[in-house]
N, C-alpha and C positions, 0 to 999 in steps of 0.2 A: 391479574396486573393491575398493580396501583397506578392513579394516574401520574405522580409524583415519577413511576418507572418509566412509562409510557413516555410525558414529557422527557426523562431523559435519556431514552433512546433516539427519539428525534433529533436532540439538541446537538447528542454527538455526531449523528449524519450529516450533520447542516457546518459541522466543523474539522474535522478530517481533512477536508480539500482546499486547497487555494486556486480558486481562478487564474486564468492565467494572464486576466484583464489589469487582477491587483499585481504581479511580480513583474519589478521597476525594468524596466525595455534598456538600462542600463551595465555597466560595468563594475561590478562590486568589489570591493575588498574582502577577503573572510572574516575578517570580524562583522562585519556586514551583513554577511551573508548568515553568520551563524545568528545575529539578532533580528535579522529577518523572519526565519525558522521559529526561532525558540517565539517570537514572537504571536506566529500565525499561528500556529500549531498548538501554544500552552492547554488548549482545550482538553489535548489528548492527552496531558501528561498521567501519570498514574498517584504521583508523589509530586508533589512541590518544588521539592531538592533536582529531579530528571531533568536530564539536559535532551533536547530533539536530535541536534548535533552540534559535534563540538572540531573544535582544529583536526585535529588528531581524526578523528573519524570522517573528514574531507581529504584529508590525508594518503589513510587509508582507502579508502574508496582508490585514490585516484593509484595507488601504488599498484592496488589489484585488478586495474580496467574497471572499472565498474564507471568512471568519473574520468572525462578527459583531462589533463591539464590544466592550470590555467595559466593565462597570458600576462606574462610582465606582474603576475602574483595577483590579476582579477578575473572574475569570475563574470560570466555572460546569463545571461536569460536562460537559454539552454541549459545551462550548470545547474540551475534551478531548478528546473523541470526535474532532469535527473535527479537530485536530490531528494524528490517529492517522492518520487515513482521507489526509488531506494527508502526510504523512511520506512513506507508502506510495505513493500514487499520483505523488509527483514525478519520482520516479526512472526512470516510464517518459510520465509527460503535461508539455505546455505548461502554465505557470503560467495561459493563456488557460483550454486543454479542463477542467483543477480547475474555474476559478471555472465554465465551465459546468455541470460536474457538480455542484457544489456547491450553489451559489447557491440551486435548487432546496430543499433538505435545511435551509438557512437560514432560505428563507422560511416554507418551510413547517408545519416538523417541528422548530422550535427552541423553544422546548422537546418539545413536541406539538402533533396535529393538536387544534385543541377539535371537530372534527363525527366522525373517525375514532378520535379515543385513542388514534392512532400516533405514539412518540415516538419522537426521537433514538435514547433507549438501545434500545430495540425494532429498531429498525434496525442498532444500532451490533451487536447481539445476533445479530440474523439474518446480516449477512455475517461476520459470524467466527466463526459455526456452520457455516454454509456451508464458508469457506475452510478451517479445521478436516479439515473430514472429507475434504478432499481429500486433506492428509498422506500418506498410505500412497502411493495415487495416483503422486502427485510424488515420492515417494524412489525407489519401482518404477520408473519412466521415466528417473527421469536415470540410475539404476543399470545399466536395459539400455542407455540411450546411450549413458552410456560403455563399456561390454563392449563392443559394437558397433563402438565408435571403433577399439578396438584389437587392431595388427598390421593397420592398415589399408596400410599401404605394404612389405610383407613380402615382393614379387616384384621390390623394388630392395634394391642392395647397402648399404644404410643401416649409418651407425655405432649402437651401443645408442642412445645422445643423441637424435642425428637423428628416430630411428625414434619413441622418448619426445616429441620437441617435436613431431612429424607428428602424429600421436596424437591428442595433447592439443588442438591446434590444429583436426585436424577437430573436435575434439568439441564445446570449443569454440564453432566457425563453425554447427554444426545446432542448439545451444541459444540461439545468436542468431538461426539463420534461424528459429526455432521464436518466438522474441519480438516478430521485424520481423513474423510474420503476423497477431498476437495484436494485435500494436497495429494496423494496419491494421484489423481489424474493430473495435477501442478510438473509435479515431479517427473510422468509418463513423458507429457508433454515438450517438457526443456530436456529431459535424456536425447529423447528424437530428433530434435530439431539441433543437439550436442552435436551426433551421428549424424547429422545428414551436412550439417555446417551451412544454414540456413541462407538467408538471402536472394532472392531470385537474381536478383542485378550479378552478384557472382556468376551465376550459370550465363546469364547473357551475355558478361564480358570475355566469358568462355571460347562462345561461339564462336566470336568476332576472329 
């Protein structure tokens, strides 16, 4: 793997999330929310004209219960936490699955759980810490997969361009297979919680 590619992977992993301390602790209007998201996550765009989030997206997320409604057209810091989560999850999961995954967060931790004191910020910080701790391992695994895919078809009389294409195809397919397996696991866990109707707090309240 070239130095440029390694640096690109490292850079990408550093720009896909926003630390909670960088998220305004004030209420914002819709345009301010979309501008903030578009600016802070700009490096994750595939094409310059891509939109990180739009007014229509936010309204649809609210309509589909992925996001609590605004209060007097203003959105809190907790709304931004959820929007960032949605942005990352929507590349992998259906709207229905994201709704199943996030609705309990909105119901029990928005902005915080009064019984436990656990807030949406606490949850956001924890998942951010856990994902960032994996960056070095992700870089190492991708680099290893890339190197293993090189010279995969040396037994055949291929041109340099054919060999490069097939090596890259092998590398991409391997990455997609890894995503496929992980996605299957994600969907099974979501289905389990959907069937068992999640949080422990519900069970506690029913016993009272």
